[in-house]
DSSP file (Angstrom, degrees, kcal/mol; ACC not computed):
  #  RESIDUE AA STRUCTURE BP1 BP2  ACC     N-H-->O    O-->H-N    N-H-->O    O-->H-N    TCO  KAPPA ALPHA  PHI   PSI    X-CA   Y-CA   Z-CA
    1    1 A M     >        0   0    0      0, 0.0     4,-2.3     0, 0.0     5,-0.2   0.000 360.0 360.0 360.0 -45.8   48.6    5.6  175.1
    2    2 A F  H  >  +     0   0    0      1,-0.2     4,-2.7     2,-0.2     5,-0.2   0.898 360.0  53.0 -60.7 -40.6   45.6    4.2  173.2
    3    3 A A  H  > S+     0   0    0      2,-0.2     4,-2.3     1,-0.2    -1,-0.2   0.876 108.2  50.5 -63.6 -38.1   44.4    7.7  172.3
    4    4 A T  H  > S+     0   0    0      2,-0.2     4,-2.4     1,-0.2    -2,-0.2   0.938 113.1  44.5 -65.1 -47.8   47.8    8.7  170.9
    5    5 A R  H  X S+     0   0    0     -4,-2.3     4,-2.6     1,-0.2     5,-0.2   0.899 113.2  52.2 -63.9 -38.8   48.0    5.6  168.7
    6    6 A H  H  X S+     0   0    0     -4,-2.7     4,-2.3     1,-0.2    -2,-0.2   0.913 110.0  48.1 -64.2 -42.1   44.4    6.2  167.7
    7    7 A R  H  X S+     0   0    0     -4,-2.3     4,-2.8     2,-0.2    -1,-0.2   0.901 110.8  52.2 -63.6 -40.8   45.2    9.8  166.7
    8    8 A R  H  X S+     0   0    0     -4,-2.4     4,-2.5     2,-0.2    -2,-0.2   0.935 112.2  44.1 -62.8 -45.9   48.2    8.7  164.8
    9    9 A S  H  X S+     0   0    0     -4,-2.6     4,-2.4     2,-0.2    -1,-0.2   0.875 113.7  51.0 -67.9 -34.8   46.2    6.1  162.8
   10   10 A E  H  X S+     0   0    0     -4,-2.3     4,-2.4    -5,-0.2    -2,-0.2   0.911 111.0  49.0 -64.9 -41.9   43.5    8.7  162.2
   11   11 A S  H  X S+     0   0    0     -4,-2.8     4,-2.5     2,-0.2    -2,-0.2   0.900 111.3  48.9 -63.7 -41.9   46.1   11.1  161.0
   12   12 A A  H  X S+     0   0    0     -4,-2.5     4,-2.3     2,-0.2    -1,-0.2   0.897 111.5  49.5 -64.8 -40.7   47.6    8.6  158.6
   13   13 A A  H  X S+     0   0    0     -4,-2.4     4,-2.3     2,-0.2    -2,-0.2   0.914 111.2  49.4 -65.3 -41.6   44.2    7.7  157.3
   14   14 A T  H  X S+     0   0    0     -4,-2.4     4,-2.5     2,-0.2    -2,-0.2   0.928 111.2  49.5 -61.4 -45.4   43.4   11.4  156.7
   15   15 A K  H  X S+     0   0    0     -4,-2.5     4,-2.7     1,-0.2    -2,-0.2   0.898 110.3  50.9 -60.6 -42.0   46.7   11.9  155.0
   16   16 A K  H  X S+     0   0    0     -4,-2.3     4,-2.3     2,-0.2    -1,-0.2   0.904 110.7  48.5 -64.3 -41.8   46.0    8.9  152.7
   17   17 A R  H  X S+     0   0    0     -4,-2.3     4,-2.1     2,-0.2    -2,-0.2   0.908 112.4  48.6 -65.1 -41.5   42.6   10.2  151.8
   18   18 A L  H  X S+     0   0    0     -4,-2.5     4,-1.8     2,-0.2    -2,-0.2   0.922 111.1  50.2 -64.2 -44.0   44.0   13.6  151.0
   19   19 A C  H  <>S+     0   0    0     -4,-2.7     5,-2.6     1,-0.2     4,-0.4   0.911 112.8  46.4 -61.6 -42.5   46.8   12.2  148.9
   20   20 A S  H  <5S+     0   0    0     -4,-2.3     3,-0.5     1,-0.2    -1,-0.2   0.859 110.4  52.5 -70.9 -32.7   44.3   10.1  146.9
   21   21 A S  H  <5S+     0   0    0     -4,-2.1    -1,-0.2     1,-0.2    -2,-0.2   0.818 115.7  40.8 -72.5 -28.4   41.9   12.9  146.4
   22   22 A F  T  <5S-     0   0    0     -4,-1.8    -1,-0.2    -5,-0.2    -2,-0.2   0.383 109.6-125.1 -95.9   2.4   44.7   15.1  145.0
   23   23 A K  T   5 +     0   0    0     -3,-0.5     2,-0.2    -4,-0.4    -3,-0.2   0.885  49.9 167.3  55.4  43.0   46.2   12.2  143.1
   24   24 A L      < -     0   0    0     -5,-2.6    -1,-0.2    -6,-0.2     4,-0.1  -0.583  36.4-113.1 -86.5 150.6   49.6   12.6  144.7
   25   25 A R  B >>  -A   29   0A   0      4,-2.2     3,-1.0    -2,-0.2     4,-0.9  -0.345  50.6 -73.2 -74.5 163.0   52.2   10.0  144.3
   26   26 A P  T 34 S+     0   0    0      0, 0.0     3,-0.3     0, 0.0    -1,-0.2  -0.218 122.8  41.1 -53.8 146.1   53.4    8.0  147.4
   27   27 A G  T 34 S-     0   0    0      1,-0.2    -2,-0.1    -3,-0.1     0, 0.0   0.569 127.2 -84.7  86.5   9.5   55.5   10.1  149.7
   28   28 A N  T <4 S+     0   0    0     -3,-1.0    -1,-0.2     1,-0.2    -4,-0.0   0.826  83.2 149.1  64.5  33.7   53.2   13.1  149.2
   29   29 A H  B  <  -A   25   0A   0     -4,-0.9    -4,-2.2    -3,-0.3    -1,-0.2  -0.779  48.3-113.9 -98.2 144.7   54.9   14.3  146.0
   30   30 A P        -     0   0    0      0, 0.0    -6,-0.1     0, 0.0     3,-0.1  -0.254  49.7 -74.6 -69.3 164.8   53.0   16.0  143.2
   31   31 A P        -     0   0    0      0, 0.0     2,-0.3     0, 0.0    -7,-0.1  -0.195  58.9 -95.3 -56.8 151.4   52.6   14.3  139.8
   32   32 A I        -     0   0    0    134,-0.2   134,-0.9    -3,-0.1     2,-0.3  -0.534  40.0-131.1 -72.3 129.5   55.7   14.3  137.7
   33   33 A M        -     0   0    0     -2,-0.3     2,-1.0   132,-0.2     3,-0.1  -0.593   4.0-136.0 -81.3 141.7   55.8   17.1  135.2
   34   34 A N     >  -     0   0    0     -2,-0.3     4,-2.7     1,-0.2   130,-0.2  -0.845  22.1-166.7 -93.1  97.6   56.5   16.5  131.5
   35   35 A I  H  > S+     0   0    0     -2,-1.0     4,-2.8     1,-0.2     5,-0.3   0.868  82.4  51.3 -60.9 -41.9   58.9   19.4  131.0
   36   36 A K  H  > S+     0   0    0      1,-0.2     4,-2.2     2,-0.2    -1,-0.2   0.938 114.7  43.2 -61.7 -45.8   59.0   19.2  127.2
   37   37 A R  H  > S+     0   0    0    127,-0.2     4,-3.0     2,-0.2    -2,-0.2   0.864 111.9  55.5 -66.8 -35.5   55.2   19.3  127.1
   38   38 A L  H  X S+     0   0    0     -4,-2.7     4,-2.4     2,-0.2    -2,-0.2   0.954 110.9  43.2 -60.3 -51.6   55.1   22.0  129.8
   39   39 A L  H  X S+     0   0    0     -4,-2.8     4,-2.4     1,-0.2    -2,-0.2   0.889 115.3  49.7 -64.6 -39.1   57.3   24.3  127.8
   40   40 A L  H  X S+     0   0    0     -4,-2.2     4,-2.9    -5,-0.3     5,-0.2   0.922 110.6  50.1 -64.7 -42.9   55.4   23.5  124.6
   41   41 A A  H  X S+     0   0    0     -4,-3.0     4,-2.7     2,-0.2    -2,-0.2   0.892 110.9  49.5 -62.8 -40.0   52.1   24.2  126.3
   42   42 A I  H  X S+     0   0    0     -4,-2.4     4,-2.3     2,-0.2    -1,-0.2   0.925 112.8  47.3 -62.5 -44.3   53.4   27.5  127.6
   43   43 A A  H  X S+     0   0    0     -4,-2.4     4,-2.2     2,-0.2    -2,-0.2   0.928 114.6  45.7 -64.7 -44.9   54.6   28.5  124.1
   44   44 A V  H  X S+     0   0    0     -4,-2.9     4,-2.6     1,-0.2    -2,-0.2   0.914 112.0  51.6 -66.2 -41.6   51.3   27.4  122.4
   45   45 A A  H  X S+     0   0    0     -4,-2.7     4,-2.5    -5,-0.2    -1,-0.2   0.896 109.3  51.2 -59.5 -40.7   49.3   29.2  125.1
   46   46 A F  H  X S+     0   0    0     -4,-2.3     4,-2.9     2,-0.2    -2,-0.2   0.925 110.1  48.7 -61.7 -45.3   51.4   32.4  124.5
   47   47 A V  H  X S+     0   0    0     -4,-2.2     4,-2.8     1,-0.2     5,-0.2   0.912 112.1  49.1 -62.4 -43.0   50.8   32.2  120.7
   48   48 A V  H  X S+     0   0    0     -4,-2.6     4,-2.8     2,-0.2     5,-0.3   0.918 113.3  46.5 -62.7 -43.6   47.0   31.7  121.3
   49   49 A I  H  X S+     0   0    0     -4,-2.5     4,-2.6     2,-0.2     5,-0.2   0.928 113.5  49.0 -63.8 -45.1   46.9   34.7  123.7
   50   50 A F  H  X S+     0   0    0     -4,-2.9     4,-1.8     2,-0.2    -2,-0.2   0.935 115.1  43.9 -59.0 -48.5   49.0   36.8  121.3
   51   51 A A  H  X S+     0   0    0     -4,-2.8     4,-2.1     2,-0.2    -2,-0.2   0.916 116.0  45.7 -66.5 -44.9   46.7   35.9  118.3
   52   52 A T  H  X S+     0   0    0     -4,-2.8     4,-3.0    -5,-0.2     5,-0.2   0.869 110.0  54.8 -70.4 -34.4   43.4   36.3  120.1
   53   53 A D  H  X>S+     0   0    0     -4,-2.6     4,-2.9    -5,-0.3     5,-0.9   0.900 108.3  50.1 -61.0 -39.6   44.6   39.6  121.7
   54   54 A F  I  X>S+     0   0    0     -4,-1.8     4,-1.3    -5,-0.2     5,-0.7   0.937 113.7  44.7 -63.0 -45.4   45.3   40.8  118.1
   55   55 A L  I  X>S+     0   0    0     -4,-2.1     5,-2.7     3,-0.2     4,-0.5   0.911 120.2  40.9 -64.4 -42.8   41.8   39.7  117.0
   56   56 A I  I  <>S+     0   0    0     -4,-3.0     5,-2.6     3,-0.2     6,-0.2   0.972 132.3  19.3 -70.1 -55.8   40.1   41.2  120.1
   57   57 A H  I  <5S+     0   0    0     -4,-2.9    -3,-0.2    -5,-0.2    -2,-0.2   0.842 126.5  47.4 -90.5 -34.5   42.0   44.5  120.5
   58   58 A G  I  <<S+     0   0    0     -4,-1.3    -3,-0.2    -5,-0.9    -1,-0.1   0.716 132.6   7.5 -82.5 -20.3   43.6   45.0  117.1
   59   59 A I  I ><<S+     0   0    0     -5,-0.7     3,-0.6    -4,-0.5    -3,-0.2   0.665 128.8  41.1-121.4 -66.8   40.4   44.4  115.0
   60   60 A W  I 3 <S+     0   0    0     -5,-2.7     4,-0.2     1,-0.2    -3,-0.2   0.894 125.7  31.0 -59.1 -45.9   37.2   43.9  117.0
   61   61 A M  T 3><S+     0   0    0     -5,-2.6     4,-2.1    -6,-0.2     3,-0.5   0.442  89.4  99.5 -96.8   0.1   37.6   46.6  119.6
   62   62 A M  H <> S+     0   0    0     -3,-0.6     4,-2.7     1,-0.2     5,-0.2   0.884  81.3  53.9 -57.8 -40.1   39.7   49.1  117.5
   63   63 A P  H  > S+     0   0    0      0, 0.0     4,-2.0     0, 0.0    -1,-0.2   0.894 108.8  50.3 -59.6 -36.7   36.6   51.3  116.7
   64   64 A D  H  > S+     0   0    0     -3,-0.5     4,-0.9    -4,-0.2    -2,-0.2   0.905 112.2  46.9 -65.7 -41.2   35.9   51.5  120.4
   65   65 A Y  H  < S+     0   0    0     -4,-2.1     3,-0.4     1,-0.2     6,-0.2   0.895 111.3  50.5 -69.5 -39.7   39.5   52.6  121.1
   66   66 A R  H >< S+     0   0    0     -4,-2.7     3,-1.1     1,-0.2    -1,-0.2   0.878 108.1  53.5 -64.4 -37.4   39.5   55.1  118.3
   67   67 A A  H 3< S+     0   0    0     -4,-2.0    -1,-0.2     1,-0.3    -2,-0.2   0.738 120.3  32.8 -69.1 -22.5   36.3   56.6  119.6
   68   68 A T  T >< S+     0   0    0     -4,-0.9     3,-2.5    -3,-0.4     4,-0.4  -0.104  76.2 138.2-122.3  34.1   37.9   57.0  123.1
   69   69 A Q  G X   +     0   0    0     -3,-1.1     3,-0.9     1,-0.3    -1,-0.1   0.712  60.9  71.6 -60.6 -22.3   41.4   57.7  121.9
   70   70 A Q  G 3  S+     0   0    0      1,-0.2    -1,-0.3    -3,-0.1    -4,-0.1   0.712  95.9  55.1 -64.2 -19.3   41.9   60.5  124.5
   71   71 A L  G <  S+     0   0    0     -3,-2.5    -1,-0.2    -6,-0.2     2,-0.2   0.700 103.5  62.5 -84.6 -20.5   42.0   57.7  127.2
   72   72 A W  S <  S-     0   0    0     -3,-0.9     3,-0.1    -4,-0.4     6,-0.0  -0.604  86.8 -96.3-112.8 163.0   44.8   55.7  125.7
   73   73 A R        -     0   0    0     -2,-0.2    -1,-0.1     1,-0.1    -2,-0.1  -0.310  50.2 -98.8 -66.0 157.2   48.5   56.0  124.9
   74   74 A T     >  -     0   0    0      1,-0.1     4,-2.5    -4,-0.1     5,-0.2  -0.316  35.5-104.5 -71.6 163.9   49.4   57.0  121.3
   75   75 A D  H  > S+     0   0    0      1,-0.2     4,-2.6     2,-0.2     5,-0.2   0.897 123.1  50.9 -57.8 -40.6   50.4   54.2  118.9
   76   76 A S  H  > S+     0   0    0      2,-0.2     4,-1.6     1,-0.2    -1,-0.2   0.872 109.8  49.4 -67.0 -35.8   54.1   55.2  119.2
   77   77 A E  H  > S+     0   0    0      2,-0.2     4,-0.7     1,-0.2    -2,-0.2   0.889 111.5  49.7 -68.2 -38.6   53.9   55.2  123.0
   78   78 A M  H >< S+     0   0    0     -4,-2.5     3,-1.1     1,-0.2    -2,-0.2   0.931 109.5  51.0 -63.9 -45.6   52.3   51.7  122.9
   79   79 A Q  H >< S+     0   0    0     -4,-2.6     3,-1.1     1,-0.3     4,-0.3   0.855 104.1  58.3 -61.5 -34.3   55.1   50.5  120.5
   80   80 A A  H 3< S+     0   0    0     -4,-1.6    -1,-0.3     1,-0.2    -2,-0.2   0.737 114.8  37.5 -66.2 -21.4   57.7   51.8  122.9
   81   81 A R  T XX S+     0   0    0     -3,-1.1     3,-1.1    -4,-0.7     4,-1.1   0.197  80.5 112.7-113.4  14.0   56.3   49.6  125.6
   82   82 A I  H <>  +     0   0    0     -3,-1.1     4,-2.3     1,-0.3     5,-0.2   0.802  69.5  64.4 -62.7 -30.3   55.4   46.5  123.6
   83   83 A A  H 3> S+     0   0    0     -4,-0.3     4,-2.3     1,-0.2    -1,-0.3   0.870  99.5  54.1 -61.2 -34.8   58.0   44.3  125.3
   84   84 A W  H <> S+     0   0    0     -3,-1.1     4,-2.3     2,-0.2    -1,-0.2   0.876 107.1  51.5 -64.9 -36.1   56.1   44.8  128.5
   85   85 A M  H  X S+     0   0    0     -4,-1.1     4,-2.4     2,-0.2    -2,-0.2   0.925 110.6  46.8 -65.4 -44.4   53.0   43.5  126.7
   86   86 A Y  H  X S+     0   0    0     -4,-2.3     4,-2.4     1,-0.2    -2,-0.2   0.890 112.2  51.0 -65.6 -38.4   54.7   40.4  125.4
   87   87 A A  H  X S+     0   0    0     -4,-2.3     4,-2.6    -5,-0.2    -1,-0.2   0.907 110.4  49.3 -64.4 -41.2   56.2   39.8  128.9
   88   88 A A  H  X S+     0   0    0     -4,-2.3     4,-2.4     2,-0.2    -2,-0.2   0.912 111.4  48.8 -64.8 -42.5   52.8   40.1  130.5
   89   89 A Q  H  X S+     0   0    0     -4,-2.4     4,-2.5     2,-0.2    -2,-0.2   0.905 112.6  48.3 -64.8 -40.4   51.3   37.7  127.9
   90   90 A L  H  X S+     0   0    0     -4,-2.4     4,-2.7     2,-0.2    -2,-0.2   0.914 111.7  49.4 -65.9 -42.4   54.1   35.2  128.5
   91   91 A L  H  X S+     0   0    0     -4,-2.6     4,-2.5     2,-0.2     5,-0.2   0.901 111.3  49.7 -63.0 -40.6   53.7   35.4  132.3
   92   92 A W  H  X S+     0   0    0     -4,-2.4     4,-2.6     2,-0.2    -2,-0.2   0.941 112.7  47.1 -62.2 -47.3   49.9   34.9  132.0
   93   93 A A  H  X S+     0   0    0     -4,-2.5     4,-2.5     1,-0.2     5,-0.2   0.919 113.4  47.8 -60.8 -45.2   50.5   31.8  129.7
   94   94 A A  H  X S+     0   0    0     -4,-2.7     4,-2.7     2,-0.2     5,-0.2   0.918 113.9  46.9 -65.1 -43.8   53.1   30.3  132.1
   95   95 A T  H  X S+     0   0    0     -4,-2.5     4,-2.4    -5,-0.2     5,-0.2   0.934 112.4  50.3 -62.8 -45.9   51.0   30.9  135.2
   96   96 A F  H  X S+     0   0    0     -4,-2.6     4,-1.8    -5,-0.2    -2,-0.2   0.934 115.4  41.4 -58.3 -49.9   47.9   29.4  133.5
   97   97 A V  H  X S+     0   0    0     -4,-2.5     4,-1.6     2,-0.2    -1,-0.2   0.904 112.5  53.4 -69.6 -41.1   49.7   26.2  132.3
   98   98 A L  H  < S+     0   0    0     -4,-2.7     4,-0.4    -5,-0.2    -1,-0.2   0.907 110.4  47.6 -62.1 -40.9   51.7   25.7  135.6
   99   99 A L  H >< S+     0   0    0     -4,-2.4     3,-1.3    -5,-0.2     4,-0.3   0.894 108.4  56.3 -65.0 -37.9   48.5   25.8  137.6
  100  100 A W  H >X S+     0   0    0     -4,-1.8     3,-1.6     1,-0.2     4,-0.7   0.852  93.5  68.4 -61.2 -33.7   46.9   23.4  135.1
  101  101 A T  T 3< S+     0   0    0     -4,-1.6     4,-0.4     1,-0.3    -1,-0.2   0.684  80.6  78.7 -62.5 -17.9   49.6   20.8  135.7
  102  102 A R  T <4 S+     0   0    0     -3,-1.3    -1,-0.3    -4,-0.4    -2,-0.2   0.814 117.4   8.8 -63.1 -30.2   48.4   20.2  139.3
  103  103 A W  T X> S+     0   0    0     -3,-1.6     3,-1.4    -4,-0.3     4,-0.6   0.211  93.3 112.7-133.9  16.5   45.5   18.0  138.0
  104  104 A A  G ><  +     0   0    0     -4,-0.7     3,-0.6     1,-0.3    -3,-0.1   0.790  69.1  67.1 -63.7 -28.1   46.2   17.5  134.3
  105  105 A D  G 34 S+     0   0    0     -4,-0.4    -1,-0.3     1,-0.2    -2,-0.1   0.707 114.9  27.3 -69.1 -17.1   47.0   13.8  134.8
  106  106 A T  G <4 S+     0   0    0     -3,-1.4    -1,-0.2     2,-0.1    -2,-0.2   0.322  96.5 121.1-120.8   5.0   43.3   13.1  135.7
  107  107 A A    <<  -     0   0    0     -4,-0.6     2,-0.2    -3,-0.6    -3,-0.0  -0.344  43.1-157.9 -77.8 152.1   41.6   15.9  133.8
  108  108 A R    >>  -     0   0    0     -2,-0.1     4,-1.5     1,-0.0     3,-0.7  -0.678  39.6 -92.5-114.9 173.0   38.9   15.5  131.2
  109  109 A L  H 3> S+     0   0    0      1,-0.3     4,-1.8    -2,-0.2     5,-0.2   0.871 124.9  56.8 -56.9 -40.0   37.9   18.0  128.5
  110  110 A G  H 3> S+     0   0    0      1,-0.2     4,-2.6     2,-0.2    -1,-0.3   0.832 102.7  56.3 -62.0 -32.2   35.1   19.5  130.7
  111  111 A C  H <> S+     0   0    0     -3,-0.7     4,-3.1     2,-0.2    -1,-0.2   0.895 104.7  52.0 -65.4 -39.0   37.7   20.3  133.3
  112  112 A A  H  X S+     0   0    0     -4,-1.5     4,-2.5     2,-0.2    -2,-0.2   0.905 111.5  46.6 -64.7 -41.1   39.7   22.3  130.7
  113  113 A V  H  X S+     0   0    0     -4,-1.8     4,-2.5     2,-0.2    -2,-0.2   0.935 115.2  46.0 -66.2 -46.1   36.6   24.3  129.8
  114  114 A G  H  X S+     0   0    0     -4,-2.6     4,-2.7     2,-0.2    -2,-0.2   0.905 113.3  49.2 -63.4 -42.3   35.7   24.8  133.5
  115  115 A Y  H  X S+     0   0    0     -4,-3.1     4,-2.8     2,-0.2     5,-0.2   0.929 112.0  48.6 -62.3 -46.0   39.3   25.8  134.4
  116  116 A G  H  X S+     0   0    0     -4,-2.5     4,-2.3    -5,-0.2    37,-0.3   0.911 112.0  49.9 -60.3 -42.8   39.5   28.2  131.4
  117  117 A F  H  X S+     0   0    0     -4,-2.5     4,-2.4     2,-0.2    -2,-0.2   0.941 113.0  45.4 -63.0 -47.2   36.1   29.8  132.5
  118  118 A L  H  X S+     0   0    0     -4,-2.7     4,-2.9     1,-0.2    -2,-0.2   0.907 113.7  48.8 -64.7 -41.6   37.3   30.2  136.1
  119  119 A M  H  X S+     0   0    0     -4,-2.8     4,-3.0     2,-0.2    -1,-0.2   0.863 110.0  53.0 -66.0 -33.6   40.6   31.6  135.1
  120  120 A G  H  X S+     0   0    0     -4,-2.3     4,-1.8    -5,-0.2    -2,-0.2   0.915 111.0  45.9 -65.5 -42.9   38.8   34.0  132.8
  121  121 A L  H  X S+     0   0    0     -4,-2.4     4,-0.6     2,-0.2    -2,-0.2   0.944 115.0  48.3 -62.2 -46.5   36.6   35.2  135.6
  122  122 A F  H >< S+     0   0    0     -4,-2.9     3,-0.8     1,-0.2    -2,-0.2   0.940 117.8  38.8 -60.3 -48.7   39.6   35.5  137.9
  123  123 A S  H >< S+     0   0    0     -4,-3.0     3,-0.9     1,-0.2    -1,-0.2   0.719 106.8  67.2 -78.2 -18.3   41.7   37.4  135.4
  124  124 A G  H >X S+     0   0    0     -4,-1.8     3,-1.3     1,-0.2     4,-1.0   0.596  73.7  88.0 -77.8  -9.0   38.7   39.5  134.1
  125  125 A V  H <X S+     0   0    0     -3,-0.8     4,-2.2    -4,-0.6     3,-0.4   0.842  77.3  66.9 -57.2 -32.4   38.3   41.3  137.4
  126  126 A W  H <> S+     0   0    0     -3,-0.9     4,-3.1     1,-0.2    -1,-0.3   0.860  94.4  58.1 -58.6 -34.2   40.8   43.9  136.1
  127  127 A A  H <> S+     0   0    0     -3,-1.3     4,-1.8    -4,-0.2    -1,-0.2   0.905 107.0  46.9 -62.9 -40.2   38.3   45.0  133.4
  128  128 A I  H  X S+     0   0    0     -4,-1.0     4,-1.5    -3,-0.4    -1,-0.2   0.921 113.2  48.6 -67.6 -42.9   35.7   45.8  136.1
  129  129 A V  H  X S+     0   0    0     -4,-2.2     4,-2.2     1,-0.2     3,-0.3   0.925 109.4  52.5 -62.0 -44.9   38.3   47.7  138.1
  130  130 A M  H  X S+     0   0    0     -4,-3.1     4,-2.7     1,-0.2    -1,-0.2   0.882 105.3  55.8 -59.6 -37.3   39.4   49.6  135.0
  131  131 A Y  H  < S+     0   0    0     -4,-1.8     5,-0.4     1,-0.2    -1,-0.2   0.872 109.9  46.8 -61.9 -36.4   35.8   50.6  134.4
  132  132 A V  H  < S+     0   0    0     -4,-1.5    -2,-0.2    -3,-0.3    -1,-0.2   0.898 121.6  33.3 -72.2 -40.9   35.7   52.1  137.9
  133  133 A V  H  < S+     0   0    0     -4,-2.2    -2,-0.2    -5,-0.1    -3,-0.2   0.681 113.0  58.3 -96.5 -18.3   39.0   54.0  137.7
  134  134 A V  S  < S-     0   0    0     -4,-2.7     2,-2.7    -5,-0.2    -1,-0.1  -0.934  84.8-123.2-113.2 134.4   39.1   55.1  134.0
  135  135 A P        +     0   0    0      0, 0.0    -4,-0.1     0, 0.0    -3,-0.1  -0.406  63.3 137.6 -75.7  74.0   36.3   57.2  132.5
  136  136 A M        -     0   0    0     -2,-2.7     2,-0.1    -5,-0.4    -2,-0.0  -0.762  61.0 -89.7-114.9 160.8   35.5   54.7  129.7
  137  137 A P    >>  -     0   0    0      0, 0.0     4,-1.2     0, 0.0     3,-0.9  -0.405  32.9-123.1 -65.8 146.7   32.3   53.4  128.3
  138  138 A C  H 3> S+     0   0    0      1,-0.2     4,-2.7     2,-0.2     5,-0.2   0.820 107.9  67.9 -59.8 -31.6   30.8   50.3  130.0
  139  139 A E  H 3> S+     0   0    0      1,-0.2     4,-2.4     2,-0.2    -1,-0.2   0.852  97.3  52.0 -59.9 -36.0   30.8   48.5  126.6
  140  140 A I  H <> S+     0   0    0     -3,-0.9     4,-2.6     2,-0.2    -1,-0.2   0.947 111.7  44.9 -66.5 -48.1   34.6   48.5  126.5
  141  141 A A  H  X S+     0   0    0     -4,-1.2     4,-2.6     1,-0.2    -2,-0.2   0.894 113.6  51.1 -64.3 -38.3   34.9   46.9  130.0
  142  142 A A  H  X S+     0   0    0     -4,-2.7     4,-2.7     2,-0.2     5,-0.3   0.923 110.6  48.3 -64.9 -43.0   32.2   44.4  129.2
  143  143 A K  H  X S+     0   0    0     -4,-2.4     4,-2.6    -5,-0.2     5,-0.3   0.924 112.2  49.7 -62.8 -43.2   33.9   43.4  126.0
  144  144 A W  H  X S+     0   0    0     -4,-2.6     4,-2.1     2,-0.2    -2,-0.2   0.945 113.4  46.7 -56.4 -48.8   37.2   43.0  127.8
  145  145 A F  H  X S+     0   0    0     -4,-2.6     4,-1.4     2,-0.2    -2,-0.2   0.943 118.5  37.7 -62.2 -52.4   35.6   40.9  130.5
  146  146 A F  H  X S+     0   0    0     -4,-2.7     4,-2.1     1,-0.2    -1,-0.2   0.867 116.1  51.7 -73.8 -36.0   33.6   38.6  128.3
  147  147 A A  H  X S+     0   0    0     -4,-2.6     4,-2.7    -5,-0.3    -1,-0.2   0.879 107.7  55.4 -65.9 -34.9   36.3   38.3  125.6
  148  148 A G  H  X S+     0   0    0     -4,-2.1     4,-2.3    -5,-0.3    -2,-0.2   0.874 106.5  49.7 -64.1 -37.2   38.8   37.4  128.3
  149  149 A I  H  X S+     0   0    0     -4,-1.4     4,-2.2     2,-0.2    -2,-0.2   0.938 112.6  46.3 -65.9 -46.3   36.6   34.5  129.5
  150  150 A V  H  X S+     0   0    0     -4,-2.1     4,-2.2     1,-0.2    -2,-0.2   0.919 113.1  50.6 -61.8 -42.6   36.3   33.2  125.9
  151  151 A Q  H  X S+     0   0    0     -4,-2.7     4,-2.4     1,-0.2    -1,-0.2   0.908 110.0  49.7 -62.2 -42.3   40.0   33.6  125.4
  152  152 A S  H  X S+     0   0    0     -4,-2.3     4,-2.3     2,-0.2    -1,-0.2   0.871 109.1  51.5 -66.9 -37.3   40.8   31.7  128.7
  153  153 A I  H  X S+     0   0    0     -4,-2.2     4,-2.3   -37,-0.3    -1,-0.2   0.916 110.1  49.9 -64.7 -41.4   38.5   28.9  127.7
  154  154 A L  H  X S+     0   0    0     -4,-2.2     4,-2.3     2,-0.2    -2,-0.2   0.920 111.2  47.9 -62.6 -43.9   40.3   28.6  124.4
  155  155 A V  H  X S+     0   0    0     -4,-2.4     4,-2.6     1,-0.2    -1,-0.2   0.869 109.6  55.0 -64.7 -35.3   43.7   28.6  126.2
  156  156 A G  H  X S+     0   0    0     -4,-2.3     4,-2.3     2,-0.2    -2,-0.2   0.922 109.3  46.6 -60.9 -44.9   42.3   25.9  128.5
  157  157 A L  H  X S+     0   0    0     -4,-2.3     4,-1.9     2,-0.2    -2,-0.2   0.921 113.6  47.3 -64.6 -44.4   41.3   23.7  125.6
  158  158 A V  H  X S+     0   0    0     -4,-2.3     4,-2.2     1,-0.2     5,-0.2   0.914 112.4  50.0 -63.0 -43.4   44.7   24.2  123.9
  159  159 A T  H  X S+     0   0    0     -4,-2.6     4,-2.6     1,-0.2    -1,-0.2   0.901 107.2  55.4 -63.6 -40.3   46.5   23.5  127.1
  160  160 A F  H  < S+     0   0    0     -4,-2.3    -1,-0.2     1,-0.2    -2,-0.2   0.917 113.3  40.7 -57.2 -44.7   44.5   20.3  127.7
  161  161 A Y  H  < S+     0   0    0     -4,-1.9    -1,-0.2    -5,-0.1    -2,-0.2   0.802 121.3  40.9 -77.0 -28.6   45.5   18.9  124.3
  162  162 A V  H  < S+     0   0    0     -4,-2.2     2,-0.5    -5,-0.2    -2,-0.2   0.902 102.8  68.3 -87.9 -44.0   49.1   20.0  124.4
  163  163 A Y     <  +     0   0    0     -4,-2.6    -1,-0.1    -5,-0.2  -125,-0.1  -0.648  55.1 165.1 -85.3 124.2   50.1   19.2  128.0
  164  164 A K        -     0   0    0     -2,-0.5  -127,-0.2  -130,-0.2  -126,-0.1  -0.996  32.0-124.8-133.7 130.9   50.3   15.6  128.9
  165  165 A P        -     0   0    0      0, 0.0  -132,-0.2     0, 0.0     3,-0.1  -0.267  33.3 -93.7 -71.8 160.4   52.0   14.4  132.1
  166  166 A K        -     0   0    0   -134,-0.9  -134,-0.2     1,-0.1     2,-0.1  -0.398  51.1 -93.0 -66.2 149.9   54.7   11.8  132.1
  167  167 A A        -     0   0    0      1,-0.1    -1,-0.1    -3,-0.1     3,-0.0  -0.423  46.8-109.6 -62.2 137.2   53.6    8.3  132.8
  168  168 A Q        -     0   0    0     -2,-0.1    -1,-0.1     1,-0.1     2,-0.1  -0.497  33.3-111.1 -69.8 135.2   53.8    7.5  136.5
  169  169 A P              0   0    0      0, 0.0    -1,-0.1     0, 0.0    -3,-0.0  -0.417 360.0 360.0 -65.8 143.4   56.5    5.0  137.4
  170  170 A V              0   0    0     -2,-0.1    -2,-0.0    -3,-0.0    -3,-0.0   0.429 360.0 360.0 -97.4 360.0   55.2    1.7  138.5
């Protein structure tokens, strides 16, 4: 009987420590999301991704793409599929911001930079895979990888400043 009560109190203490380490509200609920800020952060992240993708791919890397044009779709084929590109950018922005909301209420600026860096590493793996499966120069994959990390850090910073959680009820 004592062992059962002891395990229960140990379990309750463990749960309390976990809740406090994850900054969860009483009752094990996640922090309250600020829906207006969430939607605004997703929209702003999408705009940043769209703009930086244009700078990266439409300007900086265009000479690389022209030099290897046999590997890529034609401009008209790309335009026919542009809605898929916008949907992918929106999905990336939404996923990035939604994951950020898990600890945004206690985050500092350094957390935003670190989160952006890690998300850039995570999402940049595709560039390495593409280098393996598509006969492209290593420089293209390297530019994709490192530009993606910088882009993710920038989106992390913007998300940090735009998304703010609702004040916790007292």
